[in-house]
C-alpha positions as protocol buffer text, in pm:
chain_id: "A"
residue {
  index: 1
  type: UNK
  ca { x: 1548 y: -782 z: 80 }
}
residue {
  index: 2
  type: UNK
  ca { x: 1274 y: -810 z: -153 }
}
residue {
  index: 3
  type: UNK
  ca { x: 1287 y: -473 z: -452 }
}
residue {
  index: 4
  type: UNK
  ca { x: 1006 y: -294 z: -654 }
}
residue {
  index: 5
  type: UNK
  ca { x: 1189 y: -474 z: -937 }
}
residue {
  index: 6
  type: UNK
  ca { x: 1127 y: -865 z: -835 }
}
residue {
  index: 7
  type: UNK
  ca { x: 782 y: -831 z: -741 }
}
residue {
  index: 8
  type: UNK
  ca { x: 413 y: -795 z: -854 }
}
residue {
  index: 9
  type: UNK
  ca { x: 156 y: -593 z: -610 }
}
residue {
  index: 10
  type: UNK
  ca { x: -251 y: -669 z: -538 }
}
residue {
  index: 11
  type: UNK
  ca { x: -483 y: -628 z: -296 }
}
residue {
  index: 12
  type: UNK
  ca { x: -762 y: -853 z: -176 }
}
residue {
  index: 13
  type: UNK
  ca { x: -1061 y: -640 z: -50 }
}
residue {
  index: 14
  type: UNK
  ca { x: -1159 y: -943 z: 169 }
}
residue {
  index: 15
  type: UNK
  ca { x: -1053 y: -718 z: 502 }
}
residue {
  index: 16
  type: UNK
  ca { x: -1433 y: -573 z: 484 }
}
residue {
  index: 17
  type: UNK
  ca { x: -1496 y: -231 z: 596 }
}
residue {
  index: 18
  type: UNK
  ca { x: -1617 y: 19 z: 871 }
}
residue {
  index: 19
  type: UNK
  ca { x: -1754 y: 367 z: 941 }
}
residue {
  index: 20
  type: UNK
  ca { x: -1621 y: 507 z: 571 }
}
residue {
  index: 21
  type: UNK
  ca { x: -1324 y: 298 z: 579 }
}
residue {
  index: 22
  type: UNK
  ca { x: -1205 y: -9 z: 357 }
}
residue {
  index: 23
  type: UNK
  ca { x: -944 y: -267 z: 505 }
}
residue {
  index: 24
  type: UNK
  ca { x: -747 y: -438 z: 212 }
}
residue {
  index: 25
  type: UNK
  ca { x: -494 y: -689 z: 224 }
}
residue {
  index: 26
  type: UNK
  ca { x: -197 y: -556 z: 32 }
}
residue {
  index: 27
  type: UNK
  ca { x: -36 y: -836 z: -119 }
}
residue {
  index: 28
  type: UNK
  ca { x: 362 y: -824 z: -234 }
}
residue {
  index: 29
  type: UNK
  ca { x: 456 y: -1175 z: -434 }
}
residue {
  index: 30
  type: UNK
  ca { x: 808 y: -1280 z: -527 }
}
residue {
  index: 31
  type: UNK
  ca { x: 825 y: -1286 z: -889 }
}
residue {
  index: 32
  type: UNK
  ca { x: 1212 y: -1345 z: -928 }
}
residue {
  index: 33
  type: UNK
  ca { x: 1414 y: -1649 z: -888 }
}
residue {
  index: 34
  type: UNK
  ca { x: 1572 y: -1585 z: -532 }
}
residue {
  index: 35
  type: UNK
  ca { x: 1413 y: -1591 z: -178 }
}
residue {
  index: 36
  type: UNK
  ca { x: 1408 y: -1186 z: -83 }
}
residue {
  index: 37
  type: UNK
  ca { x: 1296 y: -1075 z: 236 }
}
residue {
  index: 38
  type: UNK
  ca { x: 1006 y: -853 z: 340 }
}
residue {
  index: 39
  type: UNK
  ca { x: 1072 y: -643 z: 673 }
}
residue {
  index: 40
  type: UNK
  ca { x: 901 y: -375 z: 816 }
}
residue {
  index: 41
  type: UNK
  ca { x: 613 y: -142 z: 640 }
}
residue {
  index: 42
  type: UNK
  ca { x: 562 y: -24 z: 286 }
}
residue {
  index: 43
  type: UNK
  ca { x: 566 y: 306 z: 156 }
}
residue {
  index: 44
  type: UNK
  ca { x: 203 y: 369 z: 6 }
}
residue {
  index: 45
  type: UNK
  ca { x: 43 y: 657 z: -181 }
}
residue {
  index: 46
  type: UNK
  ca { x: -250 y: 775 z: -379 }
}
residue {
  index: 47
  type: UNK
  ca { x: -85 y: 826 z: -738 }
}
residue {
  index: 48
  type: UNK
  ca { x: -265 y: 987 z: -1060 }
}
residue {
  index: 49
  type: UNK
  ca { x: -101 y: 723 z: -1296 }
}
residue {
  index: 50
  type: UNK
  ca { x: 173 y: 490 z: -1338 }
}
residue {
  index: 51
  type: UNK
  ca { x: 452 y: 746 z: -1348 }
}
residue {
  index: 52
  type: UNK
  ca { x: 271 y: 1059 z: -1140 }
}
residue {
  index: 53
  type: UNK
  ca { x: 357 y: 1175 z: -840 }
}
residue {
  index: 54
  type: UNK
  ca { x: 181 y: 1089 z: -533 }
}
residue {
  index: 55
  type: UNK
  ca { x: -146 y: 1278 z: -414 }
}
residue {
  index: 56
  type: UNK
  ca { x: -180 y: 1385 z: -58 }
}
residue {
  index: 57
  type: UNK
  ca { x: -47 y: 1265 z: 248 }
}
residue {
  index: 58
  type: UNK
  ca { x: 115 y: 917 z: 206 }
}
residue {
  index: 59
  type: UNK
  ca { x: 42 y: 581 z: 392 }
}
residue {
  index: 60
  type: UNK
  ca { x: 27 y: 634 z: 808 }
}
residue {
  index: 61
  type: UNK
  ca { x: 195 y: 323 z: 972 }
}
residue {
  index: 62
  type: UNK
  ca { x: 20 y: 141 z: 1176 }
}
residue {
  index: 63
  type: UNK
  ca { x: 240 y: -3 z: 1458 }
}
residue {
  index: 64
  type: UNK
  ca { x: -23 y: -217 z: 1682 }
}
residue {
  index: 65
  type: UNK
  ca { x: 115 y: -529 z: 1525 }
}
residue {
  index: 66
  type: UNK
  ca { x: 516 y: -595 z: 1557 }
}
residue {
  index: 67
  type: UNK
  ca { x: 661 y: -654 z: 1222 }
}
residue {
  index: 68
  type: UNK
  ca { x: 853 y: -953 z: 1125 }
}
residue {
  index: 69
  type: UNK
  ca { x: 1069 y: -1083 z: 874 }
}
residue {
  index: 70
  type: UNK
  ca { x: 877 y: -1237 z: 591 }
}
residue {
  index: 71
  type: UNK
  ca { x: 1064 y: -1491 z: 360 }
}
residue {
  index: 72
  type: UNK
  ca { x: 950 y: -1477 z: 63 }
}
residue {
  index: 73
  type: UNK
  ca { x: 1069 y: -1749 z: -199 }
}
residue {
  index: 74
  type: UNK
  ca { x: 1033 y: -1763 z: -568 }
}
residue {
  index: 75
  type: UNK
  ca { x: 638 y: -1732 z: -583 }
}
residue {
  index: 76
  type: UNK
  ca { x: 560 y: -1609 z: -246 }
}
residue {
  index: 77
  type: UNK
  ca { x: 357 y: -1394 z: -125 }
}
residue {
  index: 78
  type: UNK
  ca { x: 345 y: -1122 z: 211 }
}
residue {
  index: 79
  type: UNK
  ca { x: 84 y: -920 z: 309 }
}
residue {
  index: 80
  type: UNK
  ca { x: 12 y: -614 z: 523 }
}
residue {
  index: 81
  type: UNK
  ca { x: -320 y: -479 z: 632 }
}
residue {
  index: 82
  type: UNK
  ca { x: -373 y: -172 z: 386 }
}
residue {
  index: 83
  type: UNK
  ca { x: -675 y: 42 z: 501 }
}
residue {
  index: 84
  type: UNK
  ca { x: -820 y: 339 z: 296 }
}
residue {
  index: 85
  type: UNK
  ca { x: -1070 y: 628 z: 440 }
}
residue {
  index: 86
  type: UNK
  ca { x: -1321 y: 763 z: 183 }
}
residue {
  index: 87
  type: UNK
  ca { x: -1254 y: 1089 z: 87 }
}
residue {
  index: 88
  type: UNK
  ca { x: -1563 y: 1200 z: 86 }
}
residue {
  index: 89
  type: UNK
  ca { x: -1543 y: 1136 z: 474 }
}
residue {
  index: 90
  type: UNK
  ca { x: -1363 y: 1489 z: 530 }
}
residue {
  index: 91
  type: UNK
  ca { x: -1573 y: 1835 z: 440 }
}
residue {
  index: 92
  type: UNK
  ca { x: -1221 y: 1967 z: 367 }
}
residue {
  index: 93
  type: UNK
  ca { x: -1091 y: 1750 z: 123 }
}
residue {
  index: 94
  type: UNK
  ca { x: -975 y: 1890 z: -193 }
}
residue {
  index: 95
  type: UNK
  ca { x: -1096 y: 1565 z: -412 }
}
residue {
  index: 96
  type: UNK
  ca { x: -943 y: 1464 z: -746 }
}
residue {
  index: 97
  type: UNK
  ca { x: -915 y: 1138 z: -915 }
}
residue {
  index: 98
  type: UNK
  ca { x: -657 y: 902 z: -814 }
}
residue {
  index: 99
  type: UNK
  ca { x: -620 y: 628 z: -1072 }
}
residue {
  index: 100
  type: UNK
  ca { x: -420 y: 343 z: -785 }
}
residue {
  index: 101
  type: UNK
  ca { x: -134 y: 336 z: -542 }
}
residue {
  index: 102
  type: UNK
  ca { x: 212 y: 373 z: -550 }
}
residue {
  index: 103
  type: UNK
  ca { x: 388 y: 122 z: -331 }
}
residue {
  index: 104
  type: UNK
  ca { x: 769 y: 98 z: -234 }
}
residue {
  index: 105
  type: UNK
  ca { x: 865 y: -193 z: -68 }
}
residue {
  index: 106
  type: UNK
  ca { x: 1038 y: -195 z: 277 }
}
residue {
  index: 107
  type: UNK
  ca { x: 1368 y: -26 z: 231 }
}
residue {
  index: 108
  type: UNK
  ca { x: 1354 y: 29 z: -111 }
}
residue {
  index: 109
  type: UNK
  ca { x: 1367 y: 347 z: -360 }
}
residue {
  index: 110
  type: UNK
  ca { x: 1177 y: 219 z: -652 }
}
residue {
  index: 111
  type: UNK
  ca { x: 844 y: 143 z: -622 }
}
residue {
  index: 112
  type: UNK
  ca { x: 493 y: -75 z: -803 }
}
residue {
  index: 113
  type: UNK
  ca { x: 217 y: 119 z: -939 }
}
residue {
  index: 114
  type: UNK
  ca { x: -105 y: -76 z: -868 }
}
residue {
  index: 115
  type: UNK
  ca { x: -414 y: 48 z: -1079 }
}
residue {
  index: 116
  type: UNK
  ca { x: -713 y: 76 z: -864 }
}
residue {
  index: 117
  type: UNK
  ca { x: -921 y: 408 z: -912 }
}
residue {
  index: 118
  type: UNK
  ca { x: -1031 y: 550 z: -631 }
}
residue {
  index: 119
  type: UNK
  ca { x: -1059 y: 940 z: -504 }
}
residue {
  index: 120
  type: UNK
  ca { x: -818 y: 1089 z: -311 }
}
residue {
  index: 121
  type: UNK
  ca { x: -757 y: 1382 z: -96 }
}
residue {
  index: 122
  type: UNK
  ca { x: -516 y: 1622 z: -237 }
}
residue {
  index: 123
  type: UNK
  ca { x: -426 y: 1828 z: 38 }
}
residue {
  index: 124
  type: UNK
  ca { x: -180 y: 1670 z: 233 }
}
residue {
  index: 125
  type: UNK
  ca { x: -309 y: 1757 z: 578 }
}
residue {
  index: 126
  type: UNK
  ca { x: -559 y: 1448 z: 518 }
}
residue {
  index: 127
  type: UNK
  ca { x: -434 y: 1119 z: 553 }
}
residue {
  index: 128
  type: UNK
  ca { x: -652 y: 854 z: 393 }
}
residue {
  index: 129
  type: UNK
  ca { x: -453 y: 526 z: 381 }
}
residue {
  index: 130
  type: UNK
  ca { x: -303 y: 370 z: 674 }
}
residue {
  index: 131
  type: UNK
  ca { x: -53 y: 43 z: 637 }
}
residue {
  index: 132
  type: UNK
  ca { x: 17 y: -204 z: 878 }
}
residue {
  index: 133
  type: UNK
  ca { x: 379 y: -417 z: 897 }
}
residue {
  index: 134
  type: UNK
  ca { x: 435 y: -736 z: 666 }
}
residue {
  index: 135
  type: UNK
  ca { x: 274 y: -1055 z: 749 }
}
residue {
  index: 136
  type: UNK
  ca { x: 334 y: -1390 z: 601 }
}
residue {
  index: 137
  type: UNK
  ca { x: 65 y: -1442 z: 386 }
}
C-alpha cells in the first residue's frame, strides 16, 4: 500500500464547478523508488496549517464509483474526485480560514498537507468536502 512518506499531493481544478461547489482532482504521486498501490478512499479534511488539527467535518465518501486497485509505478499518479462546497453557502457556518487540506492516503495513519487557502466551517455538523475513490490518472 502507498504511504504518505512516499507520496506527493496536488489538485487539478479542471473538474469545474456547479451550484456553489468546486470539483477538483486530488492527485497522489508516488515519489518513492518502488511501486505501490492506492486502494479506496483518502481521508481528507481542511486544516489551519501543516501541523494543525482538522477543521470541521472530514470529507464524506462518494461511493457512486467502485474503488479499484491503482498500481503506481515510481512517478505514477492516482486520482480521486474531490468536491469542495463553498462555506458561504451555509448560513449556520462558523467561518474560519483554512490553510489547506490534510490528506490521509487509504489505509495510512500518516498524512500529507496540501497548501491551498480557503474558507472552512468550524462546526463539525457541516460537511464541505466529498471524496471519491482513487482511479488511474
